[in-house]
C-alpha positions as CSV (number, residue, x, y, z in Angstrom):
1,M,86.7,113.0,25.6
2,A,87.7,109.8,24.7
3,E,88.7,108.9,21.1
4,I,85.9,106.3,20.4
5,P,82.7,108.6,21.5
6,K,84.5,111.8,19.7
7,W,84.5,109.9,16.3
8,Y,80.9,109.1,16.7
9,A,80.2,112.6,17.6
10,G,77.6,114.2,14.9
11,R,77.2,110.8,13.1
12,S,74.2,109.0,12.3
13,V,74.1,105.0,12.7
14,L,72.0,102.3,11.1
15,V,71.5,99.1,12.9
16,T,69.7,95.9,11.6
17,G,68.9,93.3,14.0
18,G,68.6,96.4,16.9
19,T,65.7,94.3,18.5
20,G,67.8,91.3,18.7
21,F,69.7,89.9,21.7
22,M,73.1,91.5,20.6
23,G,71.3,94.3,18.9
24,K,69.8,95.6,22.2
25,V,73.3,95.6,24.0
26,L,74.7,97.5,20.8
27,L,72.3,100.2,21.0
28,E,72.3,101.0,24.6
29,K,76.1,101.0,24.6
30,L,76.1,103.6,21.6
31,L,73.4,105.5,23.4
32,R,75.1,105.7,26.8
33,S,78.7,105.5,26.0
34,C,78.7,108.0,22.9
35,P,76.3,110.7,24.1
36,D,76.9,112.9,21.2
37,I,75.9,110.4,18.3
38,R,73.3,112.4,16.3
39,K,70.8,109.7,15.6
40,V,70.4,106.0,15.5
41,Y,68.1,104.2,12.8
42,I,66.8,100.8,13.6
43,L,65.3,98.7,10.7
44,C,62.3,97.0,12.4
45,R,59.1,95.2,11.3
46,A,55.5,94.7,12.5
47,K,55.3,91.6,14.8
48,R,52.9,90.0,17.0
49,G,50.2,92.6,16.3
50,L,52.5,95.5,17.2
51,T,53.7,98.1,14.5
52,P,57.3,99.1,14.4
53,K,56.6,102.2,16.4
54,A,54.7,100.5,19.0
55,R,57.7,98.0,19.3
56,L,60.1,101.0,19.9
57,T,58.0,102.1,22.6
58,E,58.0,98.9,24.3
59,F,61.5,98.6,23.2
60,S,62.6,101.6,25.5
61,K,61.1,100.1,28.6
62,L,63.3,97.0,28.5
63,P,65.5,96.6,31.7
64,V,69.0,96.8,29.4
65,F,68.2,100.5,29.2
66,E,67.4,101.2,32.7
67,R,70.9,102.8,33.3
68,L,70.1,105.1,30.4
69,R,66.8,106.2,31.7
70,N,68.2,107.0,34.7
71,E,71.5,108.6,33.8
72,N,70.5,110.2,30.4
73,P,66.9,109.3,29.1
74,S,67.1,112.0,26.7
75,Q,69.3,109.9,24.5
76,L,66.5,107.5,23.6
77,S,64.8,110.2,21.8
78,K,67.5,109.3,19.4
79,L,66.3,106.2,18.3
80,H,64.4,106.3,15.0
81,I,62.5,103.4,13.4
82,I,62.9,102.7,9.8
83,E,60.1,100.2,9.0
84,G,61.2,97.3,6.8
85,D,62.0,93.5,6.4
86,I,65.3,91.9,5.4
87,L,63.4,89.0,3.8
88,Q,61.4,91.8,1.6
89,P,62.7,93.4,-1.9
90,N,65.0,96.4,-1.1
91,L,64.8,95.0,2.7
92,G,60.9,96.7,2.6
93,I,62.3,100.1,3.0
94,K,60.2,102.9,1.5
95,D,61.8,105.0,-1.2
96,Q,61.7,108.1,1.1
97,D,63.2,106.2,4.0
98,I,66.1,105.0,1.6
99,L,66.7,108.3,0.2
100,L,67.0,109.4,4.1
101,L,69.3,107.0,5.2
102,Q,71.7,107.4,2.0
103,E,71.7,111.2,2.9
104,E,72.2,110.9,6.6
105,V,73.9,107.6,7.7
106,S,77.7,107.2,8.0
107,I,77.9,103.9,10.0
108,V,75.9,100.7,9.5
109,F,75.7,97.7,11.6
110,N,74.2,94.7,10.1
111,G,73.2,92.0,12.9
112,A,69.9,90.9,11.3
113,A,70.1,87.4,10.6
114,S,68.1,83.9,11.1
115,L,69.4,81.9,13.7
116,K,67.0,79.0,13.3
117,L,69.6,75.7,13.0
118,E,66.4,73.8,12.1
119,A,65.4,76.4,9.4
120,E,65.3,75.4,5.8
121,L,68.2,76.6,3.7
122,K,66.1,78.9,1.5
123,E,64.8,80.4,4.5
124,N,68.5,81.1,5.9
125,V,69.9,82.1,2.3
126,A,67.0,84.7,2.3
127,A,67.7,86.2,5.8
128,N,71.3,85.5,5.9
129,T,72.7,86.1,2.6
130,K,70.3,88.3,0.5
131,G,69.4,90.3,3.4
132,T,73.3,91.3,4.0
133,K,73.4,91.6,-0.2
134,Q,70.5,93.9,-0.5
135,L,71.8,96.0,2.7
136,L,75.2,96.2,1.1
137,D,73.7,97.5,-2.3
138,M,71.7,100.3,-0.4
139,S,75.1,101.3,1.6
140,L,76.8,101.9,-1.6
141,G,74.6,105.1,-2.3
142,M,75.7,106.4,1.4
143,K,77.1,109.5,0.7
144,K,78.8,109.8,4.4
145,L,79.6,106.0,5.1
146,V,82.7,105.5,6.7
147,A,82.1,101.9,8.2
148,F,79.9,99.0,7.2
149,I,80.2,96.5,10.1
150,H,78.9,93.0,10.0
151,F,78.3,91.1,13.0
152,S,77.2,87.3,13.4
153,T,77.8,84.0,15.2
154,A,81.6,82.7,15.7
155,F,80.6,79.7,13.8
156,C,80.6,80.8,10.3
157,H,83.1,78.1,9.1
158,P,82.4,75.4,11.4
159,E,84.5,72.9,9.2
160,Q,87.8,74.7,10.4
161,Q,89.0,73.6,13.6
162,V,91.4,76.7,14.3
163,L,89.8,79.9,13.0
164,E,92.0,82.9,12.1
165,E,91.1,86.3,12.1
166,K,91.2,86.3,8.2
167,L,88.9,85.7,5.0
168,Y,88.1,82.1,4.1
169,P,87.5,81.5,0.5
170,S,84.1,80.4,-0.2
171,P,84.0,77.1,-2.3
172,V,80.8,78.5,-4.3
173,N,80.1,81.9,-5.6
174,P,77.3,83.2,-2.9
175,H,75.4,84.9,-6.0
176,D,75.0,81.5,-7.6
177,V,73.7,80.4,-4.3
178,M,71.0,83.0,-4.1
179,R,70.2,82.6,-7.8
180,A,69.7,78.8,-7.1
181,M,67.3,79.4,-4.4
182,D,64.9,80.7,-7.0
183,W,64.8,77.8,-9.1
184,M,65.9,74.6,-7.1
185,D,63.5,72.4,-5.6
186,D,62.9,71.7,-2.1
187,E,65.0,68.1,-2.1
188,T,67.9,69.4,-4.0
189,I,68.1,72.8,-1.5
190,K,68.2,70.6,1.4
191,A,71.4,68.8,0.2
192,L,73.2,72.2,0.0
193,T,75.1,74.1,2.9
194,P,74.7,77.9,2.7
195,R,77.8,80.1,2.6
196,T,77.5,83.9,3.4
197,P,79.7,86.9,2.0
198,Q,82.8,87.7,4.1
199,P,83.6,90.8,5.5
200,T,86.9,92.7,4.4
201,L,88.3,92.5,8.2
202,V,87.6,89.8,10.5
203,L,87.7,90.0,14.3
204,N,87.0,87.1,16.8
205,M,85.5,88.4,19.8
206,S,86.5,85.3,21.8
207,T,88.0,84.4,25.2
208,N,89.8,81.7,23.7
209,E,93.2,82.7,23.8
210,I,92.7,84.7,27.1
211,E,90.8,82.4,29.4
212,P,90.0,79.1,27.5
213,I,87.2,77.0,28.7
214,T,85.5,73.7,27.7
215,W,81.7,72.7,27.6
216,G,82.5,70.4,30.4
217,E,83.9,72.9,32.6
218,I,80.8,75.3,31.9
219,I,78.5,72.6,32.8
220,E,80.2,71.4,36.2
221,R,80.6,75.4,37.2
222,G,76.8,76.0,36.1
223,K,75.8,72.8,38.1
224,K,77.4,74.3,41.3
225,L,76.1,77.8,40.9
226,I,72.5,76.7,40.2
227,M,72.2,75.5,43.6
228,D,72.8,79.0,45.0
229,Y,71.0,81.1,42.2
230,P,68.3,78.6,40.9
231,F,65.2,79.4,38.8
232,E,61.7,79.5,40.2
233,A,60.3,77.3,37.3
234,G,61.6,73.6,37.5
235,L,60.2,70.2,36.0
236,W,63.2,68.4,37.4
237,F,66.4,68.9,39.2
238,P,68.8,70.4,36.7
239,N,71.7,68.1,35.9
240,G,73.6,66.9,33.1
241,Q,76.8,65.5,31.5
242,I,78.5,65.5,28.2
243,R,79.5,62.0,27.1
244,S,81.7,61.0,24.3
245,N,80.2,57.6,24.0
246,R,76.9,57.6,21.9
247,F,75.7,54.4,23.4
248,W,75.9,55.4,27.1
249,H,74.5,58.8,26.1
250,Y,71.5,57.3,24.3
251,F,71.1,54.7,27.3
252,F,70.8,57.7,29.9
253,V,68.6,59.6,27.7
254,I,66.1,56.8,27.5
255,F,66.1,55.9,31.1
256,T,66.5,59.4,32.7
257,Q,64.5,61.7,30.4
258,I,62.5,59.6,28.1
259,L,60.9,57.0,29.8
260,P,60.3,59.2,33.2
261,A,58.7,61.8,30.8
262,Y,56.0,59.1,29.4
263,L,55.7,57.8,32.9
264,V,54.8,61.2,34.4
265,D,52.5,61.8,31.5
266,F,50.9,58.3,32.0
267,V,50.0,59.4,35.8
268,M,48.7,62.7,34.4
269,V,46.0,60.8,32.1
270,L,45.1,58.6,35.1
271,I,44.2,61.6,37.1
272,R,42.5,63.2,33.8
273,Q,45.2,66.1,34.0
274,K,46.7,67.6,30.8
275,T,49.9,65.9,29.8
276,F,53.0,68.0,29.0
277,L,56.2,66.2,29.8
278,V,56.5,64.2,26.5
279,R,55.8,67.6,24.7
280,V,58.8,69.2,26.8
281,Q,61.0,66.2,26.5
282,N,60.5,66.2,22.4
283,R,61.7,70.1,22.6
284,I,64.7,69.1,24.5
285,W,65.5,66.4,22.2
286,L,65.3,68.6,19.3
287,G,67.5,71.3,21.0
288,M,70.3,68.1,21.8
289,H,70.0,67.2,18.2
290,L,70.6,70.5,16.7
291,L,73.4,71.4,19.1
292,E,75.0,68.4,19.1
293,Y,77.5,69.2,16.2
294,F,78.6,72.2,18.4
295,T,78.8,70.6,21.8
296,T,80.8,67.7,20.6
297,R,83.4,69.6,19.0
298,N,86.3,71.8,20.0
299,W,87.3,74.9,18.1
300,D,90.3,77.2,18.5
301,F,89.4,81.0,17.7
302,K,92.4,83.1,17.2
303,N,92.1,86.6,18.4
304,K,95.3,88.4,17.9
305,V,93.7,91.2,15.8
306,C,90.9,91.7,18.1
307,L,93.4,92.0,21.1
308,S,95.7,94.3,19.3
309,L,92.8,96.9,18.4
310,H,92.0,97.1,22.1
311,N,95.8,97.7,22.9
312,N,95.8,100.3,20.6
313,L,93.0,102.4,22.2
314,S,93.5,105.2,24.7
315,E,93.2,104.3,28.4
316,K,89.7,106.2,28.6
317,D,88.6,104.2,25.7
318,K,89.6,101.1,27.3
319,A,87.7,101.7,30.3
320,I,84.6,102.7,28.4
321,F,85.0,100.0,25.5
322,F,86.2,97.1,27.5
323,M,87.3,93.8,25.4
324,D,89.9,92.2,27.4
325,N,88.6,90.0,30.2
326,V,91.7,88.6,31.8
327,D,90.6,90.4,35.0
328,H,87.3,88.8,35.0
329,D,86.2,86.1,37.3
330,I,84.3,83.2,35.3
331,N,82.5,82.2,38.3
332,K,81.1,85.8,39.1
333,Y,80.7,85.9,35.2
334,M,78.2,82.8,35.3
335,R,76.6,83.7,38.3
336,D,75.6,87.4,36.7
337,I,74.5,85.4,33.5
338,I,72.5,83.3,35.6
339,L,70.8,86.3,37.6
340,G,70.5,88.2,34.6
341,A,68.6,85.3,33.0
342,R,66.5,85.1,36.3
343,Q,65.3,88.5,36.0
344,Y,65.0,89.6,32.6
345,C,64.3,86.4,30.5
346,L,62.0,84.9,33.0
347,K,61.0,87.6,35.1
348,E,61.8,86.3,38.3
349,P,62.4,88.9,41.4
350,M,65.5,88.5,43.3
351,S,63.1,88.2,46.5
352,S,62.1,84.7,45.0
353,L,65.5,83.1,45.7
354,P,64.9,82.0,49.2
355,K,61.4,79.9,48.0
356,A,63.6,78.8,44.6
357,R,66.6,77.3,47.1
358,R,64.0,75.6,49.1
359,Q,62.3,74.0,45.7
360,I,65.8,72.9,44.2
361,K,66.7,71.0,47.4
362,F,63.3,69.1,47.0
363,L,63.9,68.4,43.3
364,Y,67.6,67.3,44.2
365,M,66.2,65.1,46.7
366,L,63.6,63.8,44.2
367,D,66.1,63.2,41.9
368,K,68.1,61.1,43.7
369,L,65.2,59.2,45.3
370,G,63.9,58.7,41.5
371,K,67.4,57.3,40.2
372,A,67.4,55.0,43.4
373,F,64.2,53.7,42.2
374,I,65.5,53.2,38.8
375,L,68.6,51.7,40.0
376,C,66.6,49.1,42.0
377,L,64.4,48.5,39.3
378,L,67.0,47.5,37.0
379,G,68.8,45.6,39.7
380,W,65.6,43.6,40.2
381,L,64.9,42.8,36.5
382,L,68.4,41.9,36.6
383,I,68.4,39.6,39.3
384,K,65.0,38.1,37.9
385,T,66.5,37.7,34.7
386,V,69.8,35.7,36.5
387,F,67.4,33.5,38.3
388,A,65.3,32.8,35.2
389,T,68.3,32.2,33.0
390,K,69.5,29.7,36.1
391,S,66.4,27.7,36.0
392,F,66.1,27.7,32.3
393,F,69.4,26.0,32.2
394,D,68.8,23.7,35.4
395,Y,65.6,22.5,33.7
396,L,67.7,21.7,30.7
397,A,70.4,19.9,32.9
398,L,67.8,17.8,34.3
399,S,65.9,17.1,31.2
400,N,69.5,15.4,29.9
401,K,69.6,13.1,33.0
402,I,66.5,11.7,32.5
403,P,66.4,8.5,30.3
404,F,64.3,8.6,27.0
405,V,62.0,5.8,26.8
406,S,60.8,4.7,23.4
407,T,57.6,2.8,22.9
408,T,56.5,0.5,19.9
409,P,53.0,0.0,19.5
410,V,52.0,-3.5,19.3
411,L,49.4,-4.9,17.1
412,M,47.0,-7.4,18.2
413,R,46.0,-10.2,16.1
414,T,42.5,-11.3,16.7
């Protein structure tokens, strides 16, 4: 047996954020690659009318667990729900469940967090700082604890252009920030920036020093791949470009996104149909605004510590817990992302690809015709403006050539 599965053998794990995107991947990997793991507890709250146990039942049916269901379905019985909520005191966990976790758990993975960039500071501090603090407090009472792993977004310190695998000092005490949320008014809170507690060991799970790639490269590769692997649902041909000039950015947004959206919705009103495109465009605009800080900057993530950790693994462990992506083909990787999004996010079967390809070709032609129409319209307006301006100056010139005749009224005597 490889060393890592042997290390997990007989041990129980607690995972927060297990129902999230990365949490699902972590749970599947633990259950499939560490067959002798004892139990995996998942902190889970009721959501959308489903109890935590009902969510676990639905959770186990997800496509991410398909391989596990086929190869070793009994592993899913090792998943156990702990009802709780990171926003509640003591994480919303019952006293008897806290005692259970403190008796049995050896490893804690903390991935519960709010990723809403548009959320208020108080909400983010409650989820990302207070929640982590409460979990740390509870973990101090775990008798068998050997590791506490906190995983989160790479952009914990976006003000740093080069991010080393080290602890960055917080300019303020996190405990003071948490206390401040209880008494500060909303206007004062909005002026602050949240800072979260730092772990004792930092690993950057990044490809930066192995296979660096820019936003522009991602977009160009994506535009080529989407023609072969398009989505079924599409309001318009997927296109885009990152521009460094703010004027041209807003110029293209207005003329290729906002105005067409209002035009289409106006037509929908005329034919007495429900409008939708302006609403969609507003959501796109909000997303662009929230991501602008990240998509218009470059970061240099150092990951020597992470790579050295991988290099110290045995060959068996390297084969099971793969971290080094040197041998990966970026185009194949992006293709797999697109196909995964089609199947697992949008629930689009592979059998619909031929139809989607025909649709995207139609949208491509429609996009070209639409842009040609806009260019013709702008050209026509430009020509009309030029001729109108010329006529105006011709009129002024002609007026200056006409002699001005002054008449004085004559008083008649009678």
